[in-house]
C-alpha positions, 0 to 999 in steps of 0.5 A: 373270444380267443381264449377261455384261460385266464391267469393272474399270477404265473407263480400260481400256474407253476404251483398247480400245473407247471411242474407237470407240464415240464415233465410232459415237454420232453415226451412231446418233443420226442413225439414231434421230433426235432432237427438241427438248424430248425426254426420252431414256434411254440404256440401258447408257451405259458411259463415256458415249459416247452420253450426252455426244453426246446432250448436245451437242443444246441442245434435249434436255430431259432425259437419263437414263443407266443402266448395270449397272456401277458402275465405268462410272457413277462414271467418267461422273458424274466427267465430267458437267457438264450438269445435264440429264443423270443417271447411275445404276446399274440393270439393263437388264432391270428399268428403274427408270422409269415407263411412257411416261416417255421419248420415246426409249430408245436402247442403244449397244453393250449388248444383245449383253452382256445374256443376256436381250436380249429382256427389255431390249428389252421394258423399253425399249418399256415406258418409251417413250411411244406413238409414241416411238422404241426403237433399238439398235446392236450390234457385228457380231461374226459378219460384220463387224470383220474384224480381230477375226475374224482373231484369233478364228479363228486362236485357234480353230484352235489350241485347244479353248478358242479354239474355245469363245471363238469360239463365245461371241464370234460367237453373243452375243445379237443376232448372227444376221442379222435377230435384232435386228429379229425381237426388236423385233417380238416385243416389240410394236414397230412400223415396225421398221427394220434397217440397217448403221452402219459406222465405219472403224477405222484403226490406226497399225501 
């Protein structure tokens, strides 16, 4: 199984999470870096939060964006007006690109939905040139997102199905402290840096 994330309507994701991933994308780009003339791969692009933020840089030469969900790809294609950007349906664990094809391979909020996350990291490394950058960010379901944890913990206290949901939510790939850095190192990446990127979520009520 290549993905544990199923989507039926892009608009539903946008309402639930897209508004927050758009706020996270600039912070992630600041962390991962960006330089003129580069070819960038966006792995698990979703509705395009990271892709469209990358396209704001006039110096980027090319952006390839892939996602496992054809629903997301169609929605992103419909929004795209940048000739440097190409969206296509593909599997993060079997990227359809040649070795060393990109300067940077980035994954925003996707690796925790890929059961074989290590294989996806290995593929990102394969398609990134020597000296390039592989970077990823995931939601901190285990120790962060306190609003969601309050709801999840409450449901877990009420039923066995709630406890099973909490187990799935808190122990997805890349959720344990140090797990992402360890995975990057195991896949042969060097100079691995792990840090926290924080966005504040404010609700009207």
